[in-house]
Phi, psi and omega in degrees: 000134180292140178299138180294149177290147178302146177303128181290158183301321181296327181289326176294324172294315177306310187295327177288313183291325174305313185294317183294325175291323179294330179270002178080026190296325179263356184055226179264006183276193183266153169281165181294151177300165181303312184296324177295321177292324176301317181291315188297317184259000178060042182233178181282154182298325176303323178296316176300312182298323181293323176300314186286329178297318176298315179299323178293319182289343175265003172082019183266341176221160179242116179246113190228141180296129176085354184247336182088195181251115194237149175295154176238144172044243183300328182299325183280345184233022186262030175300125180296152183274165179299132179096349176280136178312131177298144176273004172063030182299316179296323178287325173296321179298312178304316182297314177308304183296327174298315182297332179279331184260353182231168177240150177240139171249124183269121181274320183203150173209105183221156175261124191225166170286129183299127173295164184304314179299324177295311176303323177293321180292323187266003177065041183246157175295153182309134172069020173298149180286135174227160173262129182252116179236133181239123181225156173240126177255137181238149175245196181301330182263006181115192184295139181236339181207150176237111193244130171243126179237147180234123183227133176309137189300325181295341182266342182254018185290334181266005174214151180217215185300315183294318185284330176298322179291342193240348182211147175299145187294324175298324182280334176291313172304320180288324175294342173266010169101001178281135179252108181293134182245298183212173178220148170245129189224143171230150185233133181212197175225157183201153177284151181285127176284166182300318178294315175296311179305326176292322182289320183272356178070033177234168176294147174296132184092356178300144174289127177239149171284134179249122183242122167251124182222128176250118188256133180250152170271180187290353172266008179069028175265126175300129181238347177202139169241128179249132169238111179245143172245123187236135167301117182289347175278348182236004185221132181228124177248124187244142175228143176256133181246139173239139179275140183253126179104200187270197187301323185274005189293145180245010183255127180239145178232153178275142183244325183214149168217162176205152180247125182252133181241140176247000000 
């Protein structure tokens, strides 16, 4: 099968707005104006217009002169119920914005037999074939993350090294027909190995943020395991917390999150 072309920027914007509409992000109100979306995503106005045209062709929005752009029908009322897997629209938006503001270097992309820990995380039989990709992402100040991703080979047939250099992997998965559902993530710290230290421009043994993220599709099937190492001086992970219960409640839940890159 010929490798798929990287997802164009308009399609990346379309995916984020589609997910926001599905979650009722805009309610019965208006979507941001075209110029606001241009600034938000850092793309050309023609790119935004093409994304909006696709949403309109699918019946998700209504665009009328003097009225702006508003959600239509099911899109306006499709806010998921409590307990329904998140569509990860906030995460996808962060990924798209990150992809447009940073550059990625693909160090390796190979199909290998899954090591035992990888097979266990992805709920696969031992030695199932998986795509292992290793990338370094850089911003204006230099390298900021060293990322290793593991994806079942059957889901990664349409993208390889070239596509991974041009588009975030979650968007490539969606472009391949995978419906992203939810993710389980943990954040800790670890010292930089000699290899990673050289790639990130830090001293060996320097403290790095370690992010493990297991992504599931809407059928609760694991579709990606990500192991990320981030320079703490160039990456910031923010969460908004809400207290559950009365004044004496001790339980807090996350409501919004964002990843900031420097």
